[in-house]
C-alpha positions as CSV (number, residue, x, y, z in Angstrom):
1,M,3.8,42.8,97.3
2,A,0.2,43.7,97.9
3,A,-2.4,41.3,96.6
4,K,-4.7,42.8,93.9
5,K,-8.4,42.7,94.8
6,D,-10.3,41.3,91.9
7,K,-13.7,42.6,91.2
8,M,-16.6,40.2,91.9
9,V,-20.2,40.0,90.8
10,N,-23.2,38.4,92.5
11,I,-25.4,36.4,90.0
12,T,-28.9,35.4,91.0
13,L,-31.1,33.0,89.0
14,V,-34.5,34.7,88.8
15,K,-36.2,32.6,86.2
16,S,-36.5,28.9,85.9
17,T,-34.6,27.1,83.1
18,I,-37.6,24.9,82.3
19,G,-38.3,25.4,78.7
20,A,-35.1,27.2,78.1
21,V,-32.7,26.5,75.2
22,P,-30.5,23.5,76.2
23,K,-27.4,25.6,75.6
24,H,-28.7,28.2,78.1
25,K,-29.4,25.5,80.7
26,L,-25.8,24.3,80.4
27,T,-24.6,27.9,80.8
28,V,-26.6,28.4,83.9
29,A,-25.2,25.2,85.3
30,A,-21.7,26.3,84.4
31,L,-22.3,29.5,86.4
32,G,-23.0,27.3,89.4
33,L,-26.7,28.1,89.7
34,K,-29.0,25.2,90.5
35,K,-32.2,26.7,91.9
36,V,-34.2,29.8,91.4
37,N,-33.3,32.7,93.8
38,K,-29.9,31.2,94.6
39,T,-26.9,33.5,94.3
40,V,-23.2,32.8,93.5
41,T,-20.3,35.2,93.6
42,L,-17.9,34.9,90.7
43,P,-15.0,37.0,89.4
44,D,-15.9,39.8,87.1
45,N,-13.9,38.8,84.0
46,E,-14.7,38.4,80.3
47,A,-15.6,34.7,80.5
48,T,-18.1,35.3,83.2
49,R,-19.5,38.4,81.5
50,G,-20.0,36.4,78.3
51,M,-21.9,33.7,80.1
52,I,-24.1,36.3,81.8
53,Q,-24.8,38.0,78.4
54,Q,-26.0,34.7,77.0
55,V,-28.5,34.1,79.8
56,R,-29.3,37.7,80.8
57,H,-33.0,37.0,80.6
58,L,-32.7,34.4,83.3
59,V,-30.4,36.1,85.8
60,K,-29.9,39.3,87.8
61,V,-26.3,40.7,88.2
62,E,-25.1,42.9,91.0
63,N,-21.6,44.3,91.5
64,V,-20.1,43.3,94.9
65,S,-18.9,46.4,96.8
66,E,-15.3,46.3,98.2
67,D,-16.7,46.5,101.8
68,T,-18.3,43.1,101.5
69,Q,-15.4,41.4,99.9
70,A,-13.2,41.3,103.0
């Protein structure tokens, strides 16, 4: 059985969380972002999209192409 390739997204923290709402700070930390201009690659699912939506003013999101997933 062939393994299904899950879609992934790159999330980059582009603004500092200093002065942000405490809930947003916790969401950024839950995404795995600790410093400005750092990027994490996470699965593109509803939970991740919900967190991104909450802190969309602090992050930049890019879809990962299938060529770079291998």
